[in-house]
Every structure is written in structure tokens, then in C-alpha cells.
C-alpha positions as MATLAB code, in Angstrom:
seq = 'XXXXXXXXXXXXXXXXXXXXXXXXXXXXXXXXXXXXXXXXXXXXXXXXXXXXXXXXXXXXXXXXXXXXXXXXXXXXXXXXXXXXXXXXXXXXXXXXXXXXXXXXXXXXXXXXXXXXXXXXXXXXXXXXXXXXXXXXXXXXXXXXXXXXXXXXXXXXXXXXXXXXXXXXXXXXXXXXXXXXXXXXXXXXXXXXXXXXXXXXXXXXXXXXXXXXXXXXXXXXXXXXXXXXXXXXXXXXXXXXXXXXXXXXXXXXXXXXXXXXXXXXXXXXXXXXXXXXXXXXXXXXXXXXXXXXXXXXXXXXXXXXXXXXXXXXXXXXXXXXXXXXXXXXXXXXXXXXXXXXXXXXXXXXXXXXXXXXXXXXXXXXXXXXXXXXXXXXXXXXXXXXXXXXXXXXXXXXXXXXXXXXXXXXXXXXXXXXXXXXXXXXXXXXXXXXXXXXXXXXXXXXXXXXXXXXXXXXXXXXXXXXXXXXXXXXXXXXXXXXXXXXXXXXXXXXXXXXXXXXXXXXXXXXXXXXXXXXXXXXXXXXXXXXXXXXXXXXXXXXXXXXXXXXXXXXXXXXXXXXXXXXXXXXXXXXXXXXXXXXXXXXXX';
ca = [
       8.977    6.743  -18.320;
      10.966    8.106  -15.424;
      13.503   10.856  -15.111;
      16.123    9.239  -12.893;
      17.997   12.479  -12.304;
      14.924   14.303  -11.068;
      13.898   11.338   -8.934;
      17.282   11.083   -7.245;
      17.405   14.864   -6.769;
      13.979   14.904   -5.133;
      14.915   11.985   -2.916;
      18.124   13.716   -1.860;
      16.250   16.934   -1.082;
      13.700   15.024    1.009;
      16.489   13.349    2.976;
      18.136   16.731    3.574;
      14.880   18.283    4.792;
      14.312   15.340    7.126;
      17.783   15.727    8.636;
      17.233   19.478    9.155;
      13.882   18.874   10.856;
      15.400   16.178   13.080;
      18.251   18.471   14.161;
      15.778   21.312   14.827;
      13.654   19.022   17.022;
      16.707   17.830   18.974;
      17.858   21.422   19.628;
      14.357   22.459   20.715;
      14.122   19.484   23.084;
      17.493   20.377   24.631;
      16.414   24.018   25.008;
      13.153   22.954   26.672;
      15.005   20.753   29.171;
      17.543   23.472   30.011;
      14.806   26.073   30.437;
      12.760   23.741   32.606;
      15.771   23.055   34.849;
      16.331   26.798   35.358;
      20.061   26.653   34.564;
      20.132   29.900   32.564;
      17.921   31.742   35.043;
      20.738   31.532   37.604;
      23.242   33.154   35.235;
      21.168   35.671   33.281;
      18.209   37.928   34.090;
      16.146   36.289   31.330;
      16.168   32.849   29.709;
      17.917   33.809   26.459;
      18.206   30.171   25.344;
      14.445   29.629   25.529;
      13.774   32.946   23.776;
      16.269   32.227   20.990;
      15.017   28.660   20.561;
      11.419   29.855   20.399;
      12.082   32.620   17.873;
      14.519   30.726   15.645;
      13.349   27.136   16.062;
       9.713   28.060   15.580;
      10.324   29.379   12.054;
       8.256   26.591   10.358;
       5.297   27.417   12.618;
       5.515   31.146   11.872;
       5.844   30.488    8.138;
       2.686   28.348    8.107;
       0.909   30.935   10.265;
       1.596   33.710    7.740;
       0.506   31.450    4.882;
      -2.767   30.590    6.657;
      -3.511   34.225    7.466;
      -2.884   35.245    3.844;
      -5.416   32.594    2.788;
      -7.896   33.930    5.333;
      -8.269   30.936    7.640;
      -7.113   29.928   11.107;
      -5.444   26.555   11.630;
      -3.437   24.846   14.364;
      -0.260   26.773   13.478;
      -2.045   30.105   14.031;
      -3.202   28.882   17.428;
       0.353   27.817   18.261;
       1.818   31.177   17.207;
      -0.712   33.098   19.318;
       0.034   30.944   22.370;
       3.812   31.187   21.806;
       3.948   34.979   21.569;
       1.464   35.401   24.401;
       3.760   33.262   26.567;
       6.763   35.403   25.618;
       4.901   38.614   26.462;
       4.091   37.404   29.976;
       7.695   36.093   30.328;
       6.675   32.436   30.497;
       9.702   31.380   28.455;
       9.596   27.691   29.359;
       5.978   27.514   28.267;
       6.831   29.213   24.955;
       9.638   26.803   24.107;
       7.554   23.735   25.071;
       4.640   24.910   22.924;
       7.054   25.438   20.019;
       8.543   21.963   20.515;
       5.134   20.271   20.397;
       4.085   22.268   17.330;
       7.267   21.228   15.485;
       6.743   17.597   16.491;
       3.244   17.642   15.022;
       4.510   19.128   11.746;
       7.413   16.657   11.630;
       5.075   13.664   11.813;
       2.768   15.127    9.165;
       5.685   15.786    6.789;
       7.024   12.274    7.325;
       3.658   10.730    6.403;
       3.328   12.844    3.235;
       6.872   11.968    2.083;
       6.126    8.278    2.571;
       3.012    8.658    0.452;
       5.053    9.981   -2.490;
       7.032    6.734   -2.585;
       4.063    4.935   -4.197;
       4.522    6.671   -7.533;
       8.331    6.555   -7.351;
       8.298    2.789   -6.784;
       5.964    2.302   -9.739;
       8.236    4.346  -11.990;
      11.377    2.542  -10.832;
       9.860   -0.871  -11.618;
       9.677    0.038  -15.311;
      12.369   -1.539  -17.547;
      15.387    0.761  -17.925;
      16.817   -0.856  -21.070;
      15.331   -2.587  -24.095;
      17.084   -4.931  -26.533;
      15.941   -3.946  -30.017;
      16.769   -5.206  -33.499;
      17.648   -2.381  -35.880;
      19.271   -2.697  -39.279;
      19.942   -6.352  -38.585;
      21.790   -5.644  -35.341;
      20.767   -6.051  -31.701;
      21.325   -2.917  -29.613;
      20.288   -1.844  -26.116;
      18.365    1.428  -25.951;
      16.303    3.490  -23.541;
      12.687    2.203  -23.811;
      11.506    5.807  -24.188;
      13.355    6.044  -27.510;
      11.424    3.147  -29.060;
       8.927    3.837  -31.822;
       6.050    1.787  -33.236;
       7.135   -1.225  -35.338;
      10.492   -1.553  -33.543;
      11.123   -5.250  -32.809;
      12.084   -5.759  -29.163;
      13.763   -8.946  -27.922;
      12.666  -10.160  -24.477;
      14.573  -12.988  -22.804;
      13.751  -15.325  -19.937;
      13.391  -13.377  -16.670;
      13.146   -9.915  -18.279;
      10.320   -7.398  -18.125;
       8.540   -6.524  -21.355;
       9.330   -2.830  -22.084;
       6.468   -2.077  -24.511;
       2.902   -2.934  -25.378;
       2.968   -4.973  -28.546;
       2.405   -8.226  -30.410;
       4.679  -11.280  -30.420;
       6.101  -11.961  -33.882;
       8.639  -14.688  -33.043;
       8.872  -17.250  -30.225;
       6.671  -18.300  -27.333;
       6.893  -17.830  -23.581;
       5.010  -18.066  -20.319;
       4.341  -14.504  -19.220;
       3.477  -13.360  -15.713;
       1.161  -10.407  -16.225;
      -0.427  -10.497  -12.765;
       0.947   -7.025  -12.013;
      -1.044   -5.677  -14.970;
      -4.191   -7.837  -15.254;
      -4.283   -9.591  -11.875;
      -4.405  -13.075  -13.435;
      -3.045  -15.653  -11.004;
      -1.896  -18.150  -13.649;
       1.069  -17.521  -15.952;
      -0.207  -17.068  -19.473;
       1.316  -18.822  -22.453;
       2.014  -16.371  -25.264;
       2.823  -17.224  -28.865;
       3.037  -15.314  -32.190;
       0.025  -13.053  -32.628;
      -0.630  -12.652  -28.900;
      -0.455   -9.272  -27.184;
       1.940   -8.573  -24.308;
       2.066   -5.561  -21.988;
       4.866   -3.403  -20.648;
       5.725   -4.360  -17.079;
       4.799   -8.037  -17.448;
       7.564  -10.623  -16.930;
       8.806  -13.280  -19.355;
       9.232  -16.275  -17.034;
      10.396  -18.793  -19.628;
      11.231  -18.561  -23.295;
      12.519  -15.955  -25.751;
      10.144  -13.735  -27.683;
      10.358  -10.920  -30.194;
       7.715   -8.234  -29.824;
       6.624   -5.699  -32.423;
       6.207   -2.371  -30.635;
       2.783   -0.730  -30.663;
       2.825    1.608  -27.648;
       5.644    2.990  -25.512;
       6.096    5.087  -22.388;
       2.994    6.776  -21.025;
       0.837    5.258  -23.786;
       1.334    1.703  -22.486;
      -1.066    0.091  -20.027;
       1.707    0.314  -17.407;
       2.223    4.019  -18.136;
      -1.507    4.654  -17.844;
      -1.532    2.882  -14.475;
       1.084    5.341  -13.176;
      -0.946    8.256  -14.592;
      -4.089    6.927  -12.919;
      -2.297    6.783   -9.568;
      -1.080   10.372   -9.965;
      -4.549   11.593  -10.965;
      -6.225    9.772   -8.088;
      -3.763   11.263   -5.588;
      -4.369   14.757   -6.968;
      -8.160   14.367   -6.910;
      -8.240   13.223   -3.306;
      -9.527   16.300   -1.416;
      -7.567   16.988    1.793;
      -9.668   16.436    4.912;
      -9.483   19.319    7.388;
      -8.070   17.861   10.585;
     -10.014   17.855   13.799;
      -7.089   19.585   15.471;
      -7.276   22.448   12.944;
     -11.012   22.859   13.508;
     -10.500   22.903   17.260;
      -7.591   25.332   16.932;
      -9.674   27.708   14.818;
     -12.517   27.673   17.350;
     -10.179   28.052   20.322;
      -8.224   30.961   18.843;
     -11.353   32.894   17.925;
     -12.888   32.114   21.316;
      -9.688   33.085   23.190;
      -9.164   36.355   21.324;
     -12.799   37.305   21.825;
     -12.684   36.578   25.539;
      -9.294   38.280   25.884;
     -10.696   41.446   24.314;
     -13.742   41.256   26.561;
     -11.520   40.701   29.618;
      -9.429   43.776   28.767;
     -12.528   45.921   28.272;
     -13.956   44.849   31.640;
     -10.795   44.689   33.776;
      -8.261   46.796   31.893;
      -5.666   44.289   33.137;
      -3.104   43.350   30.469;
      -1.798   40.418   32.514;
      -5.212   38.771   32.815;
      -5.862   39.417   29.136;
      -2.639   37.682   28.086;
      -3.370   34.818   30.499;
      -6.601   34.084   28.647;
      -4.691   33.699   25.379;
      -2.009   31.504   26.968;
      -4.397   29.095   28.656;
      -6.653   28.842   25.603;
      -3.800   27.998   23.233;
      -4.471   24.733   21.423;
      -1.054   23.194   21.996;
      -2.732   20.382   23.914;
      -4.140   19.407   20.537;
      -0.684   19.728   18.986;
       0.816   17.610   21.773;
      -1.810   14.898   21.909;
      -2.449   14.534   18.188;
       1.083   13.410   17.197;
       1.366   11.220   20.283;
      -1.926    9.503   19.450;
      -0.745    9.021   15.865;
       2.635    7.622   16.897;
       1.040    5.288   19.450;
      -1.520    3.991   16.956;
       1.009    3.517   14.167;
       3.405    1.781   16.558;
       0.744   -0.574   17.857;
      -0.336   -1.393   14.301;
       3.291   -2.036   13.283;
       3.664   -4.556   16.111;
       0.774   -6.471   14.562;
       2.417   -6.386   11.127;
       0.434   -3.444    9.739;
       2.156   -0.282    8.504;
      -0.130    2.761    8.362;
       0.996    5.706    6.215;
      -0.460    8.415    8.424;
      -2.959    9.377   11.064;
      -5.537   10.581    8.502;
      -6.022    6.988    7.384;
      -6.638    5.818   10.939;
      -9.426    8.403   11.188;
     -10.870    7.491    7.785;
     -10.976    3.755    8.591;
     -13.589    4.458   11.255;
     -15.963    5.652    8.509;
     -15.455    2.760    6.063;
     -18.658    0.896    5.153;
     -17.436   -0.921    2.022;
     -14.278   -2.989    1.552;
     -13.200   -3.780   -2.014;
     -10.774   -6.695   -2.284;
      -8.512   -7.947   -5.053;
      -8.167  -11.729   -5.361;
      -4.680  -12.678   -6.496;
      -2.087  -12.253   -3.756;
      -4.688  -10.805   -1.382;
      -7.314  -13.458   -0.720;
      -4.930  -16.005   -2.223;
      -1.177  -16.566   -2.003;
      -0.569  -15.724   -5.679;
       1.313  -18.966   -6.402;
      -0.226  -22.112   -7.994;
      -0.228  -25.220   -5.810;
      -1.417  -28.799   -6.242;
      -4.810  -29.131   -4.557;
      -6.021  -32.579   -5.660;
      -4.534  -35.718   -7.182;
      -6.754  -38.528   -8.507;
      -5.548  -41.976   -9.650;
      -7.424  -44.236  -12.097;
      -7.346  -47.978  -12.885;
      -5.214  -48.991   -9.914;
      -2.712  -46.142  -10.079;
      -2.104  -44.501   -6.706;
      -1.996  -40.747   -6.211;
       1.740  -40.969   -5.478;
       2.365  -42.846   -8.746;
       0.409  -40.244  -10.705;
       2.387  -37.438   -9.098;
       5.700  -39.255   -9.667;
       5.031  -39.762  -13.395;
       4.060  -36.104  -13.765;
       7.179  -34.988  -11.878;
       9.433  -37.156  -14.071;
       7.998  -35.598  -17.229;
       8.142  -32.042  -15.863;
      11.526  -32.453  -14.180;
      13.339  -29.859  -16.308;
      10.378  -27.662  -17.235;
      10.020  -23.988  -16.277;
       6.246  -24.032  -16.711;
       4.462  -22.569  -13.635;
       2.253  -25.663  -13.346;
       5.364  -27.836  -13.561;
       6.857  -25.959  -10.606;
       3.694  -26.665   -8.622;
       3.881  -30.388   -9.442;
       7.587  -30.623   -8.589;
       7.011  -28.713   -5.364;
       4.275  -31.134   -4.303;
       6.453  -34.134   -5.189;
       9.291  -32.755   -3.056;
       6.863  -32.050   -0.209;
       5.692  -35.696   -0.236;
       9.271  -36.982   -0.378;
       8.977  -38.553   -3.822;
      12.414  -39.558   -5.080;
      13.206  -40.212   -8.715;
      14.366  -43.691   -9.709;
      17.589  -44.231  -11.653;
      15.532  -44.732  -14.812;
      14.239  -41.172  -14.469;
      17.676  -39.774  -15.295;
      17.427  -41.226  -18.801;
      13.983  -39.766  -19.447;
      13.743  -37.194  -22.243;
      10.908  -34.716  -22.634;
       9.627  -32.562  -25.468;
       7.298  -29.636  -24.947;
       4.289  -29.055  -27.200;
       3.205  -25.413  -27.006;
      -0.257  -24.881  -25.607;
      -0.894  -28.553  -24.994;
       1.605  -30.179  -22.665;
       4.688  -32.361  -22.580;
       5.619  -35.819  -23.890;
       8.298  -37.793  -22.052;
      10.017  -41.007  -23.120;
      10.512  -43.077  -19.997;
      11.383  -46.708  -19.304;
      10.430  -47.891  -22.773;
       7.112  -46.061  -22.788;
       5.623  -42.593  -22.830;
       4.442  -40.278  -20.084;
       2.119  -37.592  -21.399;
       1.208  -34.609  -19.226;
      -1.193  -32.045  -20.620;
      -4.721  -31.186  -21.654;
      -7.415  -33.288  -23.290;
      -6.507  -32.010  -26.765;
      -3.028  -33.502  -26.463;
      -4.450  -36.781  -25.153;
      -6.794  -37.086  -28.134;
      -3.966  -36.313  -30.570;
      -1.849  -39.066  -28.984;
      -4.760  -41.548  -29.090;
      -4.707  -41.950  -25.330;
      -7.374  -44.210  -23.848;
      -9.710  -42.387  -21.436;
     -10.935  -44.265  -18.351;
     -14.621  -44.844  -17.679;
     -15.108  -42.570  -14.679;
     -17.486  -39.791  -13.716;
     -16.669  -36.452  -15.314;
     -16.302  -34.758  -11.894;
     -13.546  -37.195  -10.939;
     -11.828  -36.904  -14.306;
     -11.672  -33.126  -14.168;
     -10.304  -33.043  -10.642;
     -13.269  -31.834   -8.624;
     -14.111  -28.174   -8.019;
     -14.385  -25.728  -10.889;
     -12.005  -22.842  -11.294;
      -8.866  -24.947  -11.081;
      -6.343  -25.952  -13.739;
      -6.536  -29.722  -14.257;
      -3.653  -31.628  -15.821;
      -4.161  -35.101  -17.289;
      -1.394  -37.695  -16.863;
      -1.124  -40.675  -19.202;
       1.290  -43.628  -19.068;
       1.724  -46.238  -21.798;
      -1.312  -45.024  -23.739;
      -3.783  -44.805  -20.832;
      -4.778  -41.927  -18.579;
      -3.646  -42.895  -15.101;
      -4.836  -39.841  -13.224;
      -5.346  -36.093  -12.940;
      -3.724  -33.331  -10.942;
      -5.685  -30.197  -10.039;
      -3.753  -26.982   -9.490;
      -5.042  -23.716   -8.074;
      -3.932  -20.522   -6.394;
      -4.494  -21.490   -2.747;
      -6.750  -19.302   -0.625;
      -5.190  -17.805    2.498;
      -6.435  -19.493    5.653;
      -7.240  -16.203    7.360;
      -9.294  -14.800    4.443;
     -12.624  -16.375    5.448;
     -12.203  -15.377    9.091;
     -11.356  -11.781    8.173;
     -14.370  -11.500    5.876;
     -16.652  -12.967    8.538;
     -15.412  -10.291   10.945;
     -16.177   -7.585    8.373;
     -19.718   -8.918    7.873;
     -20.311   -8.907   11.626;
     -19.308   -5.226   11.607;
     -21.927   -4.566    8.921;
     -19.329   -3.808    6.248;
     -20.086   -4.669    2.632;
     -17.415   -6.701    0.788;
     -16.820   -6.696   -2.974;
     -14.254   -8.639   -5.035;
     -12.595   -6.894   -7.998;
     -10.200   -9.040  -10.027;
      -8.628   -9.316  -13.447;
      -8.793  -13.116  -13.266;
     -11.401  -15.154  -15.163;
     -14.942  -15.298  -13.835;
     -14.998  -19.020  -13.028;
     -11.882  -18.852  -10.851;
     -13.080  -15.639   -9.181;
     -16.487  -17.092   -8.306;
     -14.876  -20.275   -6.982;
     -12.651  -18.276   -4.613;
     -15.524  -15.962   -3.651;
     -17.660  -18.958   -2.708;
     -14.843  -20.406   -0.614;
     -14.235  -17.208    1.386;
     -17.835  -16.026    1.523;
     -18.021  -13.016   -0.816;
     -21.337  -12.576   -2.633;
     -20.496   -9.640   -4.920;
     -17.895  -10.436   -7.599;
     -16.627   -8.395  -10.568;
     -14.133  -10.359  -12.682;
     -11.998   -9.953  -15.828;
     -11.404   -6.269  -15.077;
      -8.589   -4.111  -16.413;
      -6.893   -1.656  -13.995;
      -8.944    1.300  -15.253;
     -12.154   -0.717  -14.809;
     -11.214   -1.366  -11.173;
     -10.803    2.391  -10.717;
     -14.228    3.000  -12.287;
     -15.811    0.445   -9.942;
     -14.283    2.150   -6.893;
     -15.322    5.586   -8.183;
     -18.929    4.386   -8.577;
     -18.997    3.215   -4.967;
     -17.531    6.527   -3.765;
     -20.050    8.469   -5.884;
     -22.870    6.482   -4.236;
     -21.760    7.935   -0.914;
     -19.857    4.950    0.434;
     -16.605    5.249    2.358;
     -14.442    2.728    0.533;
     -11.340    0.817    1.577;
      -9.481   -1.017   -1.197;
      -7.271   -4.027   -0.421;
      -4.795   -5.192   -3.072;
      -1.210   -6.191   -3.736;
      -0.229   -5.742   -7.393;
       0.767   -2.801   -9.589;
      -2.573   -3.292  -11.328;
      -4.277   -2.446   -8.029;
      -2.339    0.797   -7.488;
      -4.804    3.195   -9.206;
      -7.795    1.714   -7.363;
      -5.855    1.786   -4.083;
      -5.131    5.476   -4.633;
      -8.717    6.300   -5.634;
     -10.303    4.652   -2.591;
     -10.786    6.610    0.619;
      -8.326    4.199    2.240;
      -5.860    2.042    0.286;
      -4.598   -1.084    2.032;
      -1.563   -2.789    0.486;
      -0.675   -6.536    1.241;
       2.317   -4.737    0.365;
     -10.224   13.315   20.952;
      -9.953   16.758   21.199;
     -13.115   17.381   23.295;
     -11.231   16.793   26.540;
      -8.903   19.663   25.684;
     -11.816   21.934   24.757;
     -13.439   21.262   28.123;
     -10.279   21.969   30.163;
      -9.405   25.104   28.179;
     -12.977   26.329   28.551;
     -12.710   26.179   32.338;
      -9.406   28.064   32.216;
     -10.873   30.882   30.139;
     -13.713   31.348   32.585;
     -11.314   31.608   35.535;
      -9.104   34.107   33.729;
     -12.042   36.324   32.847;
     -13.067   36.477   36.534;
      -9.605   37.811   37.424;
      -8.752   34.712   39.477;
      -5.937   33.572   37.193;
      -2.447   35.066   36.895;
       0.030   34.148   34.102;
       1.840   31.567   36.235;
      -1.387   29.745   37.065;
      -2.478   30.116   33.438;
       0.676   28.335   32.321;
       0.045   25.658   34.958;
      -3.484   24.982   33.724;
      -2.186   25.146   30.163;
       0.396   22.411   30.911;
      -2.232   20.423   32.863;
      -4.527   20.450   29.844;
      -1.659   19.166   27.720;
      -0.963   16.453   30.279;
      -4.584   15.254   30.286;
      -4.614   15.150   26.485;
      -1.250   13.381   26.340;
      -2.261   10.797   28.961;
      -5.443   10.142   27.011;
      -3.400    9.573   23.852;
      -0.806    7.517   25.715;
      -3.450    4.941   26.627;
      -2.846    3.571   23.126;
       0.736    2.615   24.031;
       0.419   -0.800   25.644;
];
């Protein structure tokens, strides 16, 4: 499913490009400082360092300028190139090198954000199993999962990822398939049940008959969906590019008009210098860096400035349940004792029976017992338990039996049910797994287990409602559990039991209706929907510059502005834009 050689090669190339860009920026910064200090002006008639740095260091800007002109449009790089060469013509070498430095900084930040975005698909590919244990001709051999064919029998041990989509033929196990389906509870799988590539065998050994491999698996389709969604996302033309296009056309037009009226080359060039959009290039990356830095301090990592802009338009937030609104780990929520048994006794009996079990619900019970400081008696060490698949566990203890499981197991063992209200017997609220505990032939209590809702979920959703933002839950979990969580956190619109591709379809429908959609999720199963939304959230002003430049153009046209003053106003416009952006850094 992944070509490791190509992946490593691409990663190495990206690292090399990043190093080159970093070195180029450092050299340009040093050249700008030396030119500003006037060191070379005392030794040479012209500032050769600034000229060389501008011509050589600005190569990426000139390359993008030529590309834009060939495509017939004007972007920020074209504006930068015009301002740079205009500065060189009027011998404002410091201005030219500073403009080049800011242009490179803007491109550096943009490239960094794009490279980070590519990591989504790479991480998905790298999480796929790299080896599969298969039985062929009576022997067990390890092979590349991509070489498997239908009907191959794959052996999956405790703790391993399932490498194929298929059906269990031998054995049983508790499988964590939350990364594929979004289900919060570990699912017990036995012969005849389907399992999916990418899910994890958390306890038990199973043999799986292969049905689909590689890109044909659900996991492979998830990766394909992410790639398709990324490719379909139309690039948004940046505000800075729109401003640059307007400014360049405006500046060239006024420069031509100035030359026709005055015949003065110096004034004409001054118009182009002062109208250069490098204030946009300077302020835009600074605003991005400041915003991303401030978000990072609050524990939020933003992939790029485009997403900051898009968040301001969001009117619908789509939220996954497991691991997003909830913690993604089952916990004991309620314990009820019957016929004189205390809650602590009920929990102790359950913990004794589940002491050596790897069942996810057993881990929740043992965790709660440890939290309450329950210590096992000496008799507990002699207890012996036997697991009954799909029903529960029977433990011989202190001359009697502890039975922990569902009602089917209790009926089979002729356990006596207490005369209590159904709501008490089943542990209270719906949407929770309820375990019955029996001791010496009588049910002594129940333990309710659920994926606990995050404390901040309700508050966050209340804030979204106050902002007039619509909230929708999309989850692969069962409808009862989903509605229970939705009621607790205050979400009215719930879509449950969805496969990854159905989540994508739901997001696409919202986008097609004209909504600006943010998707919040945490699992691999959420990745396609995260990519398809306008903004994916994983648990994992240029008008000021236009105004200032407009005043400068007017002064230059009237013949009241020489190149030196033009450069001064040009730098002042940058300073105003930068200070405006810097207000974010607090």
C-alpha cells in the first residue's frame, strides 16, 4: 500500500529544499543588515552585496513571476519583481534587498504549510501493516501484505494490526476498529465475522481468510478518499495576490501617465517603487506567524494561514463522537448493589473475576477498583476464571462462583434475578454497556460502563450555538450511544452508524448546500471527511496598505516625490502593515 523508497526519497528531498530555503533567507537577512548599515558604501561606489543578493537570492521570486506571466495573471510575486527592479533602477539597493527578503519569507512560510499538509497522507500510509503472517502449503511465512491474494489465510496475533479485509475462520478476539468505523467499544469477533485492514487485535489469536488487499480494502479506500478530497479542494486566491494584482496594474498605469505628463524617468520609477505590494508580503507572513504562534500557545496547531481565513466563514461544524466529544476509552460510570451488597463489594467481586482478563470492559472495571483503593484478599489469589465467548466470565472463588456477564449467561447459569425496577437493574441511562455481577447464584449488582464525555464538550458546543453556528454529529457508533452522548452535550442533529465514505458524503452534501463546513475528528476513519471539509480540525488586512500606497502614488504623480522619499514612504507603508500584524503577538 505504500512505496517506502519513494516516501523516504520525497521526505529527503523536502528536507533538502527546506535547508536550502533557510540558508537563502539567512544570507538575504545578512545582506539586508550590511546594506542598511552602509558598510559596503564606504568601500565601493555601489552596494555590490545588495545587488548580488537581490539578483541571486531573489531567484524563487523571479521564477514564480515568469510562471505567472506565462499563465497570463498577476500575483504577489509579479508585484515584488516590479518593485525590486524598479528599486535597482533608481539605485535604492537597500530597498531592493529588503523587498526580496520579505518576498522570500512569505514564500518560505507558504511552502512550509504545504509540506506539512502532505504529511496527512504519508502518516496514513505508514500506519498500514508492513508484514503479514500467512499460512501457505502448511507453513507460516511472513510476506508483504501487497503480495496477498484472495483466500490466503492470514494469522493475526494479540496486539497486531489486521493486514487485509476478510472473514475469521479460526479463533476469536476483541478487535479495536475505532480507526475504521469509529465505534468506541472493542468488538468481539469470532468465526464468520468480518474484520478490516488497519483494525487492531487487542486480545486473542485469529486466522482470517483474505477477501480484499491493498487499495481495495476499506483502509486503502480511506487513503484514496483523502487524496481525492485534497485534489478536489480548489485553491483560494489569496487576498495578498488580489491586492498585488490591483496595485501593479494601478502603479504601471499611473507610472505611464506620469511619464507622459512629466517626461521625468525618476518620478515614473518612484511611482512603481512606492506602489510595490511588499507591505502585503511583509505583513501577511508576520500575521500568519503571529496567529499560528498564539494558537500553538493555547494547544492548537494550525497548518497554514489559509485555514485561519477560512474559519471566519464557517457556519456549520461537523463533529465525530469517539475521541472527540468523548475520551475514547471505556470507564465505569455507575455501580448498583442489590440485596444488601454495597457498591464496593460489587466492584470487588467483578475485579476478582476479571483480574487476568484483557477484555476492554475488564480493564475499565480493574481501573475503577484501583482508583477506589480496592485491595484483593488472600483468597483472591486462588480464584480461577474461565471465559465464555460473547457472554462473560465465570470465576471459582472462596467455595462459590462469581459470574460477570450479560443476561444470557445469567439465565444459562440459573442465576436468581432480584426484584428491582428495570431501570436500576440495567444501570440507568441508555447507551451504556451494563455488566451483571452474580455471587453464589444471585445477582448482587450491576456495573455500567461508557465512553466518558469530555468535560469541555458541552461548553464548547454552547459557545458555537451562541455564535450562530450549526452543529452536527457524524459517528460510526450505534445510534443509541450516539443519541445518548448528543443529548448530554447538547447536539440536536445526529447521524450514526456511518462508514467513512458515508461521512464524506454527509460533508459533501453540506458543502453543496452552500455551507462553509469545519469537520472535527480524531481517527483514521475521519481523515477523508476532514480533508473534504473546508476546514479539517484534528484532535490530533490589506486595506491599510492600499490606502497608504494610494497616497504615495498621488504624491509621485504631482512631482513632489523623489526616489529617496518614495523608498521612505514605501518602508513606512510596510511598517504600518507590520505593526498592524504584530498586534497579534501578545
